[in-house]
N, C-alpha and C positions, 0 to 999 in steps of 0.2 A: 739035833740043830737044824739038818738039812728036812727033816720031816717037817720042823714046826715052820720053817722058811716056806715049804711048799703048801702048808696048810694056810698060812696068812696071804700067799698070794692067790688063793681060789676064793678067799673071803673079801679081800679088798676090791672095790671096784676098780676097774680098768679104765685107762684116760683115753677117750675117743679125739681125734683130732677135728679141728672145727669143721663146718661144713662149707665148700665154697659156694659161692654164686654161680649159676649156669651161665654160660656165655650168651644164651638168648634172650637174658633179661631185658624187660622193657627200658627205655632209656629214661623214663621217669623215677623207675626204682635206683638204677644206677646212680642218677644224678642226687638223690635223697640219701644214699649210702654213703657217697663221696662228701656231703656236705656235714654228715654225722647226725642229721636227724632221725628221731624214729618214725619209722613208717606208719601210717593210719590204717586201721583196719578197714577192709571192703565193706560197705555197707549195703544191703541188699535193697534195691530201689523197688522193685515189684515183688509181691507176696507176703511175707511175714515182715512187714515193716514196722520197726518200733518206733512208736510216736510217744514222745515224753508226757503229752498234754492229755493222753487217752490211756485209761487204766481198765482192764477186763477182768472179770471174775473168774474166768475159765480156768486160769493158772492157780485158784486158791483151792486146793482140794483139802478137806479136814483130814488131819492125820490120827484122830481118835475114832475108834469103832463107835463109841458112843453117840458121836456126831454125824456119822453116815446114815443112820436111820432117817434123819430130818431132810435128806437131800441136799444136792447143790444147788444154791440159788444162782441165778444168771443175772448179771447186772454189769453197769460200766461206770466209770467217773469220767466225766470230761471237763476240761478248763478252756472254756472259750474266750476267755479274757485274760489269759497268761500271757505273758511277753514271749513271742515266739523266736526269740534270738537274734532279733534285727534282721531278717530275712530282706533283701533289696526289693521283693517285688517281682512278678514275671509278667507284667502285662506289656504286650508289645504292639505299638500302633503301626503296623503294616500288614499287608497279606501273606499269610502263610507259604512258603514254598512247597510245591506238592512234585511227586513223580507223575511225568507225563503219561507213563505207561499203565500203572495200577492206581495212580491217585493218591498215593500213601503220602503222608505228611513227612517233611524232613525231621530227623529226630537225631537222639544222641547215640542211635546203634548205627546209623550210615558210615560208610567210608570216604573220606575227604582226602582230596589231592591239592594241598594249599598252593602249588606251583601253578596249576592250570585251572583251579577253581572248579574242578568237576567232583560230583559225590556220585556214590553208587547206592541204589534203593536195597535196603537190607531185606524186602519183601520179593521184588522182583528181579533184582540185580541190574534194573536199566541203569544207564549212564547219563547224568543231565549236569548242564554246565552253568554256573551261577559266578557273577563279577564280585559278589559281596564274600566269597570264600577264599578269594586269592591274596596271599600276603600272609603275613605272620600273624595277624589279627582275624583270620579266617574261622578260626577254631573257637572263638571267644562268643559267638554267638549263643542265646539262652537256649534254643531249641537242641543245641549239640552238647549241651551242658547239663540241662535239666530234666526229670523226667515229666513233669507237668508244666507247660506254657501256656499262657492265654493270651490272644490275639483279639485286638479291637480296632475295626476298621472304622475311617471317618473320624471326626472332631471330636470335641468333648473331653471330658476329664476322665483320666487314668487311674485305677486303683494302685497305688504305691504305698510303700510303707512310710516314706519321708512325707508326703503330703497326698490326700485322697479327698473324694468328696464327702459331704456327711452322709453318715448311714442312719438308718433308722433300727432301732432295737425294740421289738414287741416283747414284753414279758408277761406270760401266761401262767397264772398261779393257781394252784389247786387249794382250797380253802376246807377242804373236807377232812382233812389230817386232824391229828391231835393239838390241843393249844399250845402243848411244848414244842411240837416240831413245827407247827406254823410258825412259832416267834423265831425259831432257829430260820427256817426258810424265810422269812420277813428280813432278817438281818442281813442274810446273803444277797437276796435280791437287790437292797439298798446300796450294800458294798459293791456289788457289780455294777449298778448303775453309776455310783461315784468314781469307779475307775475308767470310767468310759471318756474318750477324748472330749475335749470340748469342742462343741460345734454339733454333736451328734444329737439326734432326736430320739426320744423314748416315747412309748405308749404303754398302758397298763390294761391287761384283760384278766379277770379272775372268774373262777367258775365251781360252781357244785351241781346243783340240779337245774340251774340256769346259767346263762353267760351273762356277765356284767361288763361292759367297756367303759372305762372311765374317761372323763374329759379334764385332762392334764393342764389345758389353756385355762380353765376356769378357777379361779382363785377363791379360797374359802373353803366352805363345806365340800365334799366331795360330790361330782355329779356324775351319774352313769345311766347308760342305756341298757336295758334288761332286755335279753333274747332269750326265747325257749330253747332247752336243752335236749327235749324229745325228738327234734328232728334237725335236719340242717337248714342253716337260714337260706330264705327265698332267694332267688336271683335277685328282685328287686332289693331285698336288705343289702346283699352283697354290693351290688353297684352302688347303693348309696353310702356305704361303710367305705368303699374304695373312691368316691369322688368326696367324701368329706374326710379323708384319712389324714389330710394335711392338717385339719383343723382339731384332730384327736391327738397329735404328738405333740411335744413341746422340746425345744431346744436346751440343751446342756450348757452351761451349768445352771441357767436360770430357773430351770424347772426341778432341780434336784432338791430343794426344801418342800415343795408342793408334793413331789412323788413320793418323798420320805413320810409324809404326813398321811398320805392316802392308803400307802402299804402298811402303815402301823395301824391303821383304823380296821384292817382286815379282820374278821373273825370267823370261826367255824360255825356252819349252820346249824340250827337247833329245831328237834321236833315240836311239834305242839304240847307234847306231854312235858318236855324241859328236861328229859332224863337220858335220852339218847340223841346222839348227834346224828344227822343224816347223812349217808354214805354214797348218794348219788352222783357220779361223777361224769359230766357230760364232755369229755376233753374234745371229742370230734368236731362238734360245732364252735368250741371256742377256739380251736387251732385255725378252723375256715376263717372266722372273724379277724384272727390274726394275721393270716396271708393276705386278706384281703386289705387290711389297713396297711402293710408293708407293701402290698402291689399298687395301691393307688399312689402311696407317695413315688414310687418308681415311674409310675405313667406321667406323674406331673414334672419330673426331672425330664423323661424324653420329650414331653411337649415343650419344654422350654428348651430344646437344642442339645441336651446333653447326652452322653453316651453310657448307658444303663445296662451291664453287661449281665446275663442271668447270674443272681445268686450274689451280686456285689453291691446291691443296695439297700437290702434289708435283712434283719437276722430275727428269728423268731424262738425264743427261750422258753421252754416249757419245764415249770416245775410240777411233777406228777407224785403224789403221795402212794396210789395203788392202781390197779389197773382199770380203765373205765368201765362203768356199769351202767349207762344209759345214753341212748342216742346213737348217732353212727359211730361206728368205731368201737362199739361197747362189746364186751366178753360175752360169751354164752354163761348161763347159769353155771353149767358144769366144769365151766373153765375159769370162772372167777374164784 
């Protein structure tokens, strides 16, 4: 019995006492443990940040040897119109505070004394004093909590989640794909346009070997302007598109029906023989045209007195079936 007891004692797991919290734990952690709430895991702000709206194929490695011979394709899936979880917005209408010694902006890594309003630069260590940091609400400033903060000086509209100025969305569609794939792409484009907030404006650009800019304000049969895809649009053409960009876009939801009808009429190009579809893709000139249209609408807002921060007034959504093969930005023959 003694031998059996000693054998069981060596086989059974031993009981370890619970680990005590260190005395130097931060106050926030001790407060959470007292209230009985589970602590949230620390998320990395810079570096390998996990974005739920973006998926990369780098982590998808084939597990079968038969699939490794085909190589590992690189790509990504982005969801630009998904709900971001109700982010309150980070635009601030004031001049950002900066270090008087090195010029660094006040950020979430600086040390702050709420009793005196002083903060120490995390780059050079210089001390500065700000009245807005005094008191209990001194640590509630967005630049002390968020990694990315946008500042807009002067009057005008500020981009927020609750209310923002109308945004221009230019859809650029590649029509050289197969008819089945193009049909799926058209359904996704129409669904994305229908999911945009009311008041936003949309535009449509399609390309194969040429670039077609559709006029969404024209009711009835689709009307488009055709540009060459062999070279970039001239400066005069881009200026004309920029100045007339407001007339090429249409406001939602009034434009939804006309936009869906024009998108549904898109067809893959066909060669003269009628047997093989043309695979010439001039994505470069098409994107230049789309940026000119979005930029023209942004310039119109600036002239009207509003604030138009970079990237906050227009989006260009490109639906590409394969690599560009003609015009600026085309892949070389041995790379395509």
